[in-house]
C-alpha positions in Angstrom: 0.3 -0.3 -0.1 1.4 3.4 -0.9 2.3 5.7 1.8 1.1 9.1 1.9 3.6 12.2 2.6 2.6 15.7 3.3 5.8 17.8 2.0 5.5 21.3 3.8 8.2 23.4 1.8 7.9 27.0 0.8 10.0 26.7 -2.2 7.8 25.0 -5.0 10.8 24.1 -7.0 12.4 22.3 -3.9 8.9 20.9 -3.0 8.3 19.5 -6.5 11.9 18.0 -6.7 11.5 16.1 -3.4 7.9 15.3 -4.1 8.9 13.9 -7.6 11.8 11.6 -6.0 9.5 10.1 -3.3 6.8 9.7 -6.1 9.3 7.5 -8.2 9.7 5.0 -5.2 5.7 4.5 -4.8 4.8 7.0 -2.0 1.8 9.5 -2.6 2.9 13.1 -1.8 0.8 16.1 -1.3 2.7 19.7 -1.1 1.9 22.6 1.3 3.8 25.9 0.7 2.5 27.7 3.6 1.9 26.9 7.5 -1.8 27.7 7.2 -2.0 25.1 3.8 -0.3 22.5 6.1 -2.6 22.9 9.1 -5.7 22.8 6.9 -4.5 19.6 5.2 -3.8 18.0 9.0 -7.0 19.0 10.2 -8.9 17.8 6.9 -11.0 14.4 8.4 -10.8 12.7 5.2 -7.0 12.9 4.7 -4.6 10.8 6.9 -0.6 11.2 6.3 1.8 8.6 7.3 4.7 11.3 7.5 5.3 14.9 7.4 8.3 16.6 5.8 8.3 19.8 7.5 10.4 22.9 6.3 11.1 25.1 9.6 11.3 28.5 7.4 7.9 29.2 6.1 6.7 32.3 4.8 3.7 32.8 7.2 4.9 31.2 10.4 7.7 28.9 11.9 7.6 25.4 11.2 7.7 24.7 14.9 4.6 26.8 15.4 2.9 23.8 13.2 4.2 20.9 15.5 2.9 23.1 18.7 -0.4 23.6 17.4 -1.0 20.1 16.7 -2.2 17.2 18.8 0.7 15.2 19.7 -1.3 12.0 19.7 -2.6 12.7 16.0 0.4 14.1 14.4 2.1 12.1 11.7 5.5 11.4 12.2 7.9 14.3 11.1 11.0 15.0 9.6 12.2 18.7 9.7 13.9 20.5 7.1 16.2 23.5 8.1 18.8 25.5 6.1 20.3 26.8 9.2 22.5 24.3 10.2 21.9 24.8 13.9 22.0 21.9 16.2 20.0 23.8 18.9 17.2 24.6 16.1 17.3 20.8 15.3 17.0 19.8 19.2 14.1 22.2 19.7 12.3 20.6 16.8 12.7 17.1 18.2 11.5 18.5 21.4 8.4 19.3 19.8 8.1 15.8 18.5 9.9 15.4 15.3 11.7 12.2 14.6 14.7 13.7 12.6 16.1 16.4 11.3 17.5 17.2 7.5 19.8 20.2 6.5 19.2 21.6 3.0 20.1 21.3 0.4 19.1 17.7 0.6 20.3 14.9 -1.6 17.3 13.0 -2.9 18.9 9.6 -1.4 19.4 11.1 2.0 15.8 12.1 2.0 14.7 8.9 0.9 16.7 6.9 3.7 15.5 9.5 6.6 11.7 8.9 5.1 12.2 5.2 5.0 13.6 5.2 8.3 10.9 7.3 10.0 8.1 4.8 8.3 9.9 2.1 9.4 9.5 3.1 13.2 5.8 4.2 12.7 3.2 1.9 14.1 -0.5 2.8 14.2 -1.9 3.7 17.6 -5.0 1.5 17.3 -3.1 -1.9 16.7 -0.2 -3.7 18.0 0.4 -6.0 14.8 1.7 -4.8 11.5 2.5 -6.4 8.1 6.3 -7.9 8.1 8.7 -5.0 7.0 10.2 -5.2 3.4 13.7 -5.8 3.6 16.1 -3.0 2.3 17.1 -3.1 -1.4 20.2 -5.1 -2.4 23.3 -2.9 -2.1 21.4 -0.3 0.2 21.4 0.1 3.6 19.2 1.8 6.2 20.8 4.2 8.7 20.2 3.0 12.2 19.2 5.9 14.4 18.1 5.8 18.1 14.3 6.6 18.3 14.8 10.1 19.6 17.8 11.7 18.3 20.4 14.1 20.1 18.3 15.8 22.9 19.4 17.9 26.0 18.7 21.2 27.7 21.5 20.8 30.6 24.3 23.1 30.5 26.7 20.5 29.9 25.0 19.4 26.5 24.5 23.2 25.6 28.2 23.2 25.5 28.5 19.9 23.3 26.1 21.7 20.7 28.1 24.4 20.6 31.3 22.7 19.9 29.4 20.4 17.5 28.2 23.6 15.4 31.8 24.9 15.7 33.4 21.5 14.3 30.7 21.3 11.4 31.9 24.7 10.3 34.8 23.0 9.0 34.9 20.2 6.4 38.3 18.7 7.0 39.5 19.3 10.8 39.5 15.8 12.5 37.3 15.6 15.6 38.0 13.4 18.5 35.0 12.5 20.6 35.3 11.2 24.0 32.8 9.9 26.8 31.6 6.9 28.5 29.8 3.7 26.9 26.2 4.8 25.9 26.7 8.7 26.0 25.7 8.9 22.0 29.5 9.2 20.4 28.2 8.0 17.3 24.9 10.2 17.3 27.7 13.1 17.9 29.6 12.2 15.0 26.4 12.0 12.7 25.2 15.2 13.9 28.7 16.7 12.8 28.5 15.1 9.3 24.9 16.3 8.7 25.6 20.0 9.8 28.8 20.1 7.6 29.3 20.8 4.0 29.8 16.9 3.5 26.3 16.1 4.6 25.3 15.0 1.2 28.3 12.8 1.1 28.5 9.2 2.8 28.9 8.7 6.6 30.7 5.6 7.1 31.1 4.1 10.5 33.4 1.5 11.7 33.8 0.1 15.1 37.3 -0.7 15.7 36.7 -3.0 18.8 34.0 -5.1 17.0 36.1 -6.3 14.0 39.0 -9.2 14.4 42.5 -7.7 14.2 43.4 -9.7 11.3 40.5 -8.3 9.2 40.9 -4.7 10.4 43.2 -3.6 7.8 40.7 -4.9 5.0 38.0 -3.2 6.4 39.4 0.2 6.5 41.2 0.0 2.9 39.9 -3.1 1.3 41.6 -5.9 -0.7 42.2 -7.4 -4.0 41.2 -10.7 -5.0 43.8 -13.2 -3.8 45.4 -11.0 -1.2 44.9 -13.5 1.4 42.8 -17.0 2.1 39.4 -16.0 1.7 39.9 -13.1 -0.4 37.7 -14.5 -3.5 36.9 -11.0 -4.7 37.9 -7.5 -5.0 36.6 -5.6 -1.9 36.2 -1.9 -1.2 36.9 -0.8 2.3 35.5 2.0 4.5 38.0 4.5 3.1 36.6 4.1 -0.5 33.0 4.0 0.7 33.3 7.3 2.9 35.2 9.1 -0.2 33.5 12.7 -0.3 32.0 12.3 3.3 32.9 11.5 6.6 34.5 8.2 8.3 33.9 7.5 11.7 36.4 5.2 13.7 34.4 4.3 16.9 36.5 3.0 19.7 39.8 4.2 18.0 42.1 3.0 21.0 41.2 -0.5 20.0 42.9 -0.4 16.7 46.4 -2.3 16.2 49.4 -0.3 16.4 50.7 -1.7 13.2 47.5 -0.3 11.4 47.7 2.8 13.2 50.9 3.5 11.2 49.2 2.9 7.9 45.8 5.1 9.3 48.3 8.0 10.0 49.9 7.9 6.5 46.4 7.8 5.2 45.5 10.9 7.1 48.8 12.8 6.0 48.8 12.0 2.4 45.2 11.6 1.7 45.8 8.4 -0.3 45.6 4.6 0.8 46.3 1.2 -0.8 44.1 -1.9 -0.6 45.6 -5.2 1.0 47.4 -6.9 -2.0 47.6 -3.7 -4.0 50.6 -1.6 -4.2 48.9 1.2 -6.3 47.9 4.3 -4.3 44.3 5.3 -4.3 43.2 8.9 -3.3 40.4 9.8 -1.1 38.6 12.9 0.3 37.4 12.2 3.9 36.9 13.9 7.1 38.1 11.7 10.2 36.0 11.7 13.3 37.0 9.1 15.9 35.8 8.3 19.4 36.5 6.3 22.2 35.4 5.6 26.0 39.0 5.6 27.3 41.4 8.6 28.0 43.3 8.7 24.9 46.4 10.7 26.3 46.7 7.8 29.1 46.7 5.4 26.2 49.4 7.4 24.5 51.4 7.1 27.7 50.5 3.4 28.2 52.1 2.8 24.8 48.8 1.6 23.3 48.1 4.4 20.9 50.8 6.1 18.9 51.3 9.7 19.9 51.6 11.0 16.4 48.2 9.4 15.3 46.9 11.1 18.5 47.9 14.6 17.7 46.8 14.2 13.9 43.3 13.1 15.3 42.9 15.3 18.3 42.1 18.6 16.6 38.7 19.5 17.9 37.9 17.5 20.8 34.3 16.8 22.1 33.7 15.4 25.6 30.3 14.3 25.9 29.0 14.1 29.6 27.7 11.0 31.3 24.0 10.9 31.8 24.2 11.4 35.7 25.7 14.6 35.1 23.0 16.1 32.9 20.0 16.8 35.5 16.9 17.4 34.1 17.8 16.0 30.9 17.5 12.3 32.6 13.5 13.1 32.6 13.5 14.6 29.2 15.1 11.5 27.7 13.0 9.2 29.4 9.7 11.0 28.7 10.8 11.1 25.0 11.7 7.4 24.9 8.3 6.6 26.6 6.6 8.5 23.8 8.5 7.3 20.9 8.5 3.3 22.4 4.9 3.5 23.0 4.4 4.6 19.1 6.6 1.9 18.0 4.6 -0.7 20.2 1.1 0.7 19.6 0.8 1.3 23.2 -0.6 4.5 25.0 1.7 5.9 27.7 1.4 9.4 29.0 3.9 9.9 31.9 5.8 8.5 34.9 4.4 8.8 38.6 6.5 11.2 40.8 7.7 8.3 42.7 9.0 6.5 39.5 10.5 9.7 38.4 12.4 10.0 41.4 13.6 6.5 41.4 14.9 7.2 37.7 16.5 10.5 38.6 18.4 8.9 41.5 20.0 6.1 39.5 23.5 6.7 38.5 23.0 5.2 35.1 26.4 3.4 34.5 25.4 2.5 30.8 24.0 6.2 30.3 21.6 7.1 27.6 21.8 3.8 25.9 20.9 2.0 29.3 18.0 4.3 29.9 16.6 3.6 26.3 16.7 -0.1 26.9 15.2 0.5 30.3 12.1 2.4 29.0 11.7 0.1 26.1 11.4 -2.9 28.4 8.8 -1.0 30.5 6.6 -0.3 27.3 7.0 -3.9 26.0 6.2 -5.7 29.4 3.3 -3.3 30.7 0.4 -1.3 29.7 -0.2 2.3 30.2 -1.2 4.8 30.6 1.2 5.7 33.4 4.4 4.1 34.4 4.6 3.3 38.4 7.3 1.6 40.4 6.0 -1.6 39.9 6.8 -1.5 36.3 10.7 -0.5 36.7 12.9 -3.7 35.7 16.2 -4.5 37.7 18.0 -2.6 38.9 15.7 0.2 39.4 13.2 -2.2 41.0 15.4 -2.2 44.2 13.7 0.1 46.0 14.7 0.0 49.6 18.3 -0.1 48.6 17.9 2.9 46.4 15.7 4.8 48.7 18.4 4.6 51.1 20.9 5.7 48.6 18.6 8.7 48.2 18.4 9.8 51.6 22.0 9.4 52.6 22.9 11.5 49.5 20.2 14.0 50.8 21.8 14.1 54.2 25.3 14.3 52.9 24.1 17.0 50.7 22.7 19.1 53.6 25.9 18.5 55.6 28.0 19.6 52.6 26.3 23.0 52.2 26.9 23.8 55.9 30.7 24.2 55.2 32.6 27.5 54.4 32.1 28.9 50.8 35.9 28.7 50.3 36.0 25.2 51.1 33.1 24.4 49.1 34.8 25.8 46.1 38.1 23.9 46.8 35.9 20.6 47.0 34.2 21.4 43.7 37.6 21.8 41.8 38.9 18.7 43.3 35.7 16.7 42.5 35.8 18.1 38.9 39.7 17.0 38.6 38.7 13.7 39.9 36.1 13.2 37.5 38.5 14.3 34.6 41.5 12.2 35.7 43.2 15.8 36.3 42.3 17.1 32.8 42.0 20.8 33.6 40.4 21.8 30.6 37.6 19.4 30.9 37.4 20.4 34.6 36.9 23.9 33.9 34.3 23.1 31.2 32.4 21.1 34.0 32.7 24.0 36.4 32.1 26.7 33.6 35.1 28.5 34.7 38.4 29.5 32.8 41.4 26.9 33.0 43.4 29.8 34.5 41.1 30.0 37.4 41.3 26.2 38.4 45.2 26.6 38.4 45.1 29.6 40.6 42.2 28.3 42.9 43.9 24.8 43.1 47.4 26.0 43.7 45.9 28.3 46.7 44.5 25.5 48.7 46.5 22.3 47.3 48.6 20.4 49.7 51.1 17.5 49.7 48.3 15.0 50.3 45.6 16.8 47.9 43.0 17.4 50.6 40.9 20.6 49.8 41.5 23.4 52.1 39.8 26.7 52.5 41.6 29.5 50.3 
């Protein structure tokens, strides 16, 4: 059955271009060029849309106003189009209910991938069963995205969004993303790619820790037929497939030292050669890498080449753990609840205050990925409309233990606040340094002060045992 798309785009030429491409793959597309036309289409009882593609820059209203004026339970899944290249703009749209965003000008294949992905995640509200999904066409892979995108309103994430925008302004500078497991490093890399001038090129992700060492070189550079046992045909590697776009090397510190040498040469010269092939092949690639380790500590331990570190560590971005993001925990939990409720055909409105307190009090060692999995577990195994304490899966169901931890934390916090202000300042600096393994730049970012302030204040209270003292 043909899917019906509402294309809301103020440029008639762009609207018809996008619509024509979607029609060639069997979709029915209706075009609206103003916000009022879009609202009229969406309010017509005889019309039903499987998806809306929404331009944010409309002549009569902000595209976000359309999302705000509609009932979230009846609004079709939405992909927003923006020409501003702003992460904050995209995040605001996702907070209003959008599933994804694309930056204009948008390549037809990129639009189709996003539409396919959004339709794939859509489920009717009145039923829990759907027809089996059609497999992707041969030779074409669908992007794998989380159901909610890159969300956050905390100061720590505002800083991350600013860094993403700055990194995206360059199409060649290497980016090094650090953060604990589950903090969204690939999502960050994808955002940098989507906001950069390379957005219409490929985004190729390679997990260096998930590929056997003996196959890693072939995965990166490709191989010729007969290069080794099992090489029964020529194979293009990630370097070739990422030409003109972005190559994301996740868990880069897991890469073998010998391959690090070849990667360094690739970065320096812009050329590489396949396994079993001595001919140099050029590739125009922007490198983004990530690790959940401290890369400088890996250099000092001899597990990561220092010269490669300095080649890649041009624009560093550190993703904060979920426990340091405050109310973002609630924002993400509610968004996951809405998304997975839609995905599973169930109605969930919110969490009880007790359930939210339990969720906020948990430390989330697996970060956003763990929270996402917990909420999906809740939706799959329970019925709505409100999530209460009895629905929380392990380890959040350990109520007495967690309540005791929360009570102890409150008592400790009250005791802490009763100390002299100078001592609190010293303790805050010490805590930030511990959290960042004495990385002054990252500690300054957490505390929202300059690195020189930390050096000066730390020198004032530092002692041989490194116990904070009043300045």
